[in-house]
C-alpha positions as CSV (number, residue, x, y, z in Angstrom):
1,M,0.0,0.0,0.0
2,I,1.4,3.4,-1.0
3,E,0.8,6.2,1.5
4,T,-0.1,9.6,-0.1
5,I,1.5,12.6,1.5
6,Q,-0.2,15.9,1.0
7,T,2.0,18.9,0.9
8,P,0.8,22.5,1.6
9,N,0.3,24.9,-1.3
10,T,3.4,26.9,-0.8
11,G,2.2,29.8,-3.1
12,Q,-1.1,30.2,-1.2
13,Q,0.8,30.0,2.1
14,V,3.3,32.8,1.1
15,E,0.4,34.9,-0.3
16,G,-1.5,34.5,3.0
17,E,1.6,35.5,5.0
18,I,2.1,38.6,2.8
19,T,-1.6,39.5,3.3
20,S,-1.4,39.1,7.0
21,F,1.8,41.2,7.2
22,G,0.0,43.9,5.1
23,H,-3.0,43.9,7.4
24,L,-0.7,44.1,10.5
25,T,1.2,47.0,8.9
26,R,-2.0,48.8,8.1
27,R,-3.3,48.4,11.6
28,T,0.0,49.7,13.0
29,I,-0.2,52.8,10.7
30,D,-3.8,53.3,11.7
31,G,-2.8,53.2,15.4
32,V,0.0,55.7,14.8
33,E,-2.3,58.1,13.0
34,R,-4.9,57.9,15.8
35,L,-2.2,58.5,18.5
36,F,-0.7,61.5,16.8
37,G,-4.1,62.9,15.9
38,W,-4.9,62.9,19.6
39,L,-1.5,64.3,20.7
40,H,-1.9,67.2,18.2
41,K,-5.5,68.0,18.9
42,W,-4.8,71.1,20.9
43,Q,-2.2,72.6,18.5
44,R,-2.8,76.0,16.9
45,V,-1.3,77.2,13.7
46,E,-0.5,80.9,13.2
47,P,-0.5,81.7,9.4
48,S,2.3,83.9,8.1
49,A,2.0,84.5,4.3
50,Q,-1.0,86.3,2.9
51,P,-3.5,85.4,1.6
52,V,-4.0,82.5,4.0
53,K,-5.0,79.3,2.1
54,I,-5.7,76.0,3.8
55,N,-6.1,72.5,2.2
56,L,-8.1,70.2,4.4
57,G,-7.3,66.5,4.1
58,A,-4.7,67.4,1.5
59,G,-2.8,64.1,1.3
60,L,-0.1,64.9,-1.3
61,H,-2.4,66.8,-3.6
62,V,-0.9,70.2,-2.8
63,A,0.0,73.6,-4.3
64,P,2.7,76.2,-3.3
65,G,1.7,78.6,-0.6
66,W,-1.0,76.5,1.0
67,I,-1.1,75.1,4.6
68,N,-1.9,71.4,4.1
69,I,-3.7,69.9,7.0
70,D,-3.9,66.1,7.1
71,S,-3.7,63.3,9.7
72,S,-2.2,60.6,7.5
73,V,1.1,59.1,8.5
74,K,2.9,60.6,5.6
75,T,2.2,64.1,7.0
76,L,4.2,63.1,10.1
77,F,7.2,62.5,7.9
78,A,7.3,66.0,6.4
79,R,10.0,67.4,8.7
80,L,12.3,64.4,8.4
81,P,15.6,64.6,6.4
82,E,15.6,63.5,2.8
83,F,17.3,60.2,3.4
84,A,14.6,59.2,5.9
85,L,11.8,60.2,3.5
86,R,13.3,58.0,0.8
87,G,13.5,55.0,3.2
88,L,9.9,55.5,4.3
89,F,8.5,55.9,0.8
90,P,7.2,52.3,0.4
91,L,5.5,52.4,3.8
92,A,3.7,55.7,3.2
93,T,2.5,55.3,-0.4
94,V,0.2,52.3,-0.5
95,R,-1.7,52.6,-3.8
96,D,-0.2,56.0,-4.4
97,T,0.7,57.4,-7.8
98,H,3.8,59.3,-6.9
99,S,7.4,58.3,-7.5
100,R,9.9,58.3,-4.7
101,D,11.4,61.6,-6.0
102,E,8.0,63.2,-6.2
103,F,7.1,62.0,-2.7
104,V,10.2,63.5,-1.2
105,A,9.9,66.8,-3.1
106,L,6.3,67.3,-2.2
107,L,6.9,66.7,1.5
108,R,10.0,68.9,1.6
109,D,8.8,71.8,-0.5
110,H,5.3,72.3,1.0
111,R,3.9,73.1,4.4
112,F,2.1,70.3,6.2
113,V,0.3,70.2,9.5
114,C,-0.4,66.8,11.1
115,H,-3.9,67.2,12.5
116,N,-7.1,65.1,12.7
117,L,-10.0,67.2,11.5
118,K,-12.4,65.6,14.0
119,Y,-10.7,67.9,16.5
120,G,-11.5,71.0,14.5
121,I,-9.3,73.2,12.3
122,P,-6.2,74.4,14.2
123,L,-6.3,78.1,13.1
124,P,-7.8,81.2,14.7
125,D,-11.2,82.7,14.1
126,S,-11.6,84.7,10.9
127,S,-8.0,84.1,9.8
128,V,-8.3,82.3,6.5
129,D,-9.0,83.6,3.0
130,F,-9.5,80.4,1.1
131,I,-10.3,76.8,2.1
132,F,-10.0,73.8,-0.3
133,S,-11.1,70.3,0.5
134,S,-11.1,67.5,-2.1
135,H,-12.6,64.0,-1.6
136,V,-12.7,64.3,2.2
137,L,-16.3,65.0,3.1
138,H,-17.7,61.6,2.0
139,H,-15.4,59.9,4.5
140,L,-17.4,61.6,7.3
141,Y,-20.9,60.8,8.5
142,R,-23.2,63.7,7.6
143,E,-23.3,65.0,11.2
144,D,-19.5,65.1,11.3
145,A,-19.4,66.8,7.9
146,L,-21.8,69.5,9.1
147,K,-19.5,70.1,12.1
148,L,-16.5,70.4,9.8
149,I,-18.2,72.9,7.4
150,R,-19.2,75.0,10.4
151,E,-15.6,74.9,11.7
152,A,-14.5,76.0,8.2
153,L,-16.8,79.0,8.5
154,R,-15.3,79.8,11.9
155,V,-11.8,80.1,10.5
156,L,-12.8,81.9,7.2
157,K,-12.7,85.6,7.1
158,P,-15.9,87.4,6.2
159,G,-16.2,87.1,2.4
160,G,-13.7,84.2,2.4
161,T,-14.4,81.3,0.0
162,M,-14.4,77.5,0.6
163,R,-14.4,75.0,-2.2
164,I,-15.6,71.4,-1.6
165,A,-15.0,68.5,-4.0
166,V,-16.7,65.1,-3.6
167,P,-17.6,62.2,-5.8
168,D,-20.7,63.0,-7.7
169,L,-23.6,60.8,-6.6
170,E,-25.5,61.5,-9.8
171,L,-22.6,59.9,-11.7
172,I,-22.5,57.0,-9.4
173,V,-26.2,56.3,-9.9
174,A,-25.8,56.7,-13.6
175,L,-23.0,54.1,-13.6
176,Y,-25.3,51.6,-11.7
177,L,-28.2,52.2,-14.1
178,E,-25.9,51.6,-17.0
179,G,-25.1,48.2,-15.6
180,R,-21.6,49.1,-14.3
181,R,-22.7,47.9,-10.9
182,K,-19.3,46.9,-9.5
183,Q,-17.7,50.3,-10.5
184,A,-20.7,52.1,-8.9
185,L,-20.4,50.2,-5.6
186,E,-16.7,51.0,-5.3
187,Y,-17.8,54.5,-4.4
188,F,-19.6,53.1,-1.4
189,F,-17.6,50.1,-0.5
190,Y,-14.0,48.9,-1.1
191,S,-14.0,45.4,-2.6
192,K,-10.7,44.6,-0.8
193,G,-11.3,46.7,2.3
194,P,-10.3,50.4,2.9
195,R,-6.8,51.5,2.6
196,S,-6.9,53.0,6.1
197,N,-9.4,54.0,8.8
198,L,-9.2,57.5,7.3
199,S,-10.4,56.3,3.9
200,R,-13.7,54.7,5.0
201,R,-16.7,55.9,3.0
202,C,-19.6,57.1,5.2
203,Y,-21.9,59.3,2.9
204,Q,-22.3,60.5,-0.7
205,Y,-23.5,63.8,-2.2
206,D,-25.1,65.2,-5.3
207,F,-25.3,68.9,-5.7
208,V,-28.7,69.2,-3.9
209,L,-27.5,67.2,-0.9
210,L,-24.2,69.1,-0.6
211,K,-25.9,72.4,-1.0
212,D,-28.4,71.5,1.7
213,L,-25.5,70.6,4.0
214,M,-23.6,73.8,3.3
215,D,-26.8,75.9,3.6
216,E,-27.5,74.3,7.0
217,A,-24.0,75.1,8.2
218,G,-24.5,78.8,7.2
219,V,-22.5,79.0,4.0
220,R,-23.7,81.8,1.6
221,N,-24.0,81.8,-2.2
222,V,-23.5,78.0,-2.6
223,R,-23.0,77.2,-6.3
224,R,-21.8,74.4,-8.5
225,C,-18.5,75.1,-10.4
226,K,-16.7,73.4,-13.3
227,S,-13.2,72.0,-12.8
228,G,-10.6,74.7,-12.9
229,E,-13.2,77.5,-12.6
230,G,-14.0,79.4,-9.4
231,T,-12.8,81.9,-6.9
232,V,-10.3,79.7,-5.1
233,P,-6.8,80.0,-6.5
234,D,-4.5,77.2,-7.9
235,L,-7.3,75.0,-9.2
236,D,-5.1,73.9,-12.1
237,R,-3.1,72.1,-9.4
238,L,-5.7,71.2,-6.9
239,D,-8.8,70.0,-8.8
240,R,-8.5,66.3,-9.5
241,M,-10.5,63.2,-10.6
242,I,-12.3,65.7,-12.8
243,E,-14.7,63.3,-14.6
244,E,-16.2,61.9,-11.4
245,T,-16.1,64.9,-9.1
246,L,-18.7,67.5,-8.0
247,F,-17.1,70.9,-7.3
248,V,-19.0,73.4,-5.1
249,E,-18.0,76.8,-3.7
250,G,-19.6,79.2,-1.2
251,E,-18.7,82.1,1.1
252,R,-18.9,83.1,4.7
């Protein structure tokens, strides 16, 4: 009688180990982001250059002269020397589209503030001329999004402008009705799980829903804008994902 010996599928085992390591790394990064968000919650930023322009939830989508407020781990690296940034590049750019050189240059050449927006915006009352926020609001529940818009109004100067960009719910629904169901559902759920705790999707907006939110917060003159067009400066650098995005501006 010949005994059959079953051997494990080495490929699947290695893949499982890599996946487990990735999940552990992601949980560690999430923990670091939560910790430093809490540690920095009382910080205050005094703007220097005029006009004052802040980019909320900026990631690495930045423009010169802006204060970029974000709680992702890469923001913590901004003050590190270049050799350290180069070494940390693989850890900080999961699914990112920037090269190592671009990653280093962006963090070295722009002003970043590590801050979790659930603790508010770390600037004084009536101190900001322009606010830009792209693809952030839908990661918040509506109640939290309302608080953030009200906080944005607090730091805006009278007559100051905010520009909000979010995935366009009308487009998402159109994709679903066209039969592109999986693509539409990706705007609500990640098929492989979120990249981080910060990237979870909690709500979606069309123009009516976003205008209602901004009106409720007290924003004036809420209107829909085209990509690259509006009162806020540097839109040629800041507006992104143009085909799928709803752009809205309003004033204090």
